[in-house]
Each structure stands twice: as C-alpha cells, then as structure tokens.
C-alpha positions as CSV (number, residue, x, y, z in Angstrom):
1,M,-40.7,12.3,21.4
2,S,-39.4,10.5,18.5
3,A,-35.6,9.8,18.2
4,K,-33.6,11.8,15.6
5,K,-32.1,9.7,12.8
6,S,-28.4,9.3,12.9
7,I,-26.1,11.5,10.9
8,V,-25.0,8.6,8.9
9,S,-28.4,7.6,7.9
10,R,-29.6,11.2,7.0
11,S,-26.5,11.7,4.9
12,F,-26.3,8.2,3.2
13,W,-26.3,9.6,-0.5
14,A,-23.8,12.3,0.5
15,I,-21.3,9.8,2.1
16,L,-21.8,7.5,-0.9
17,I,-21.3,10.0,-3.7
18,G,-18.9,12.3,-2.0
19,G,-16.8,9.4,-0.7
20,M,-16.5,7.6,-3.9
21,L,-15.6,10.8,-5.8
22,T,-13.2,11.9,-3.3
23,G,-11.6,8.5,-2.8
24,M,-11.4,7.6,-6.6
25,G,-9.9,11.1,-7.1
26,N,-7.2,10.1,-4.7
27,G,-6.9,6.7,-6.3
28,S,-6.4,8.4,-9.7
29,V,-3.5,10.6,-8.2
30,F,-2.1,7.3,-7.0
31,G,-2.3,5.9,-10.4
32,A,-0.7,9.0,-11.9
33,A,2.3,8.6,-9.2
34,V,2.6,4.9,-10.2
35,M,2.7,5.9,-13.9
36,C,5.4,8.5,-13.2
37,M,7.5,6.2,-11.2
38,M,7.5,3.0,-13.3
39,G,5.8,3.9,-16.5
40,R,4.0,0.9,-18.0
41,G,7.0,-1.3,-17.5
42,G,5.4,-4.0,-15.3
43,F,2.3,-4.1,-17.4
44,P,2.7,-5.8,-20.8
45,L,-0.9,-4.6,-21.9
46,W,-2.3,-1.2,-21.9
47,G,-6.0,-2.5,-21.2
48,G,-7.9,0.4,-22.3
49,D,-10.8,-1.3,-24.2
50,M,-14.0,-3.1,-22.9
51,G,-13.6,-5.6,-20.1
52,S,-9.7,-5.4,-20.0
53,A,-10.0,-1.8,-18.8
54,Y,-10.9,-3.6,-15.3
55,N,-8.4,-6.5,-15.6
56,P,-5.9,-5.7,-12.7
57,T,-3.0,-7.2,-14.7
58,T,-3.3,-4.4,-17.2
59,F,-2.2,-0.9,-16.8
60,T,-5.5,0.8,-16.9
61,G,-7.2,-2.1,-15.0
62,F,-4.6,-1.6,-12.1
63,I,-5.4,2.1,-12.0
64,D,-9.2,1.5,-12.3
65,W,-9.2,-0.9,-9.3
66,A,-7.1,1.5,-7.4
67,M,-9.5,4.1,-7.7
68,I,-12.4,1.7,-6.8
69,V,-10.6,0.6,-3.6
70,F,-9.7,4.1,-2.7
71,G,-13.4,5.3,-3.2
72,I,-14.7,2.2,-1.0
73,A,-12.1,2.9,1.7
74,F,-13.0,6.7,1.7
75,V,-16.6,5.9,2.2
76,G,-15.8,3.6,5.1
77,I,-13.7,6.4,6.7
78,L,-16.7,8.7,6.2
79,I,-19.0,6.4,7.9
80,I,-16.8,5.8,10.9
81,A,-16.0,9.5,11.3
82,L,-19.6,10.5,11.0
83,G,-20.9,7.7,13.2
84,R,-18.4,8.8,16.0
85,H,-19.4,12.5,15.5
86,D,-23.0,11.6,16.0
87,K,-22.2,9.8,19.3
88,L,-20.5,12.7,20.6
89,E,-23.3,15.0,19.4
90,R,-26.0,12.9,21.1
91,A,-23.9,12.7,24.2
92,A,-23.6,16.5,24.4
93,H,-27.4,16.9,23.8
94,S,-28.6,14.4,26.5
C-alpha cells in the first residue's frame, strides 16, 4: 500500500490560485474602504503608471501591496486549514 498524498499537495494549484484571488479581492475591498475613509489625503501621488503602481508610498501602490499581502495571507490560511483537515481525515481513517 502506498501512502496517499496530502490534501495540501494534491490541491497546490487550487490553493495558490484560489487563495490569491480571494485574498486579493479582500485586499481591494480594504483599499476601497481606505479610499472612502481618507480619500487620497495622505498620498501626494496617485501612482497609476509603470513602477509607481507598486510603490507603497503612492495611493495605488498602497492598495496593490495590500492586495498582495492579503493574497499571500489567505494562501497561508488555506495551507494551515487544509493541513489540519488532512490530519483529522487521516486519523479518522486509520
């Protein structure tokens, strides 16, 4: 009998793509909330073109980095959750 691969390893691409999409969606909502609360007040530059779109001191760069951080965080949450689920499932089947 060969050992079955873990849930995390079997669903790597689903975790990566689904986690980044969901997390970045949440990050964009966070960015919209910041925009509604403070406007562009604390950001002297808009930052919407070329490399300045990822400069965290510009308004767009701040939102882009928030989306990236939320995406990475959500991927981490999925890895932890599916890893724990896998342990419970393996314990139940042994």
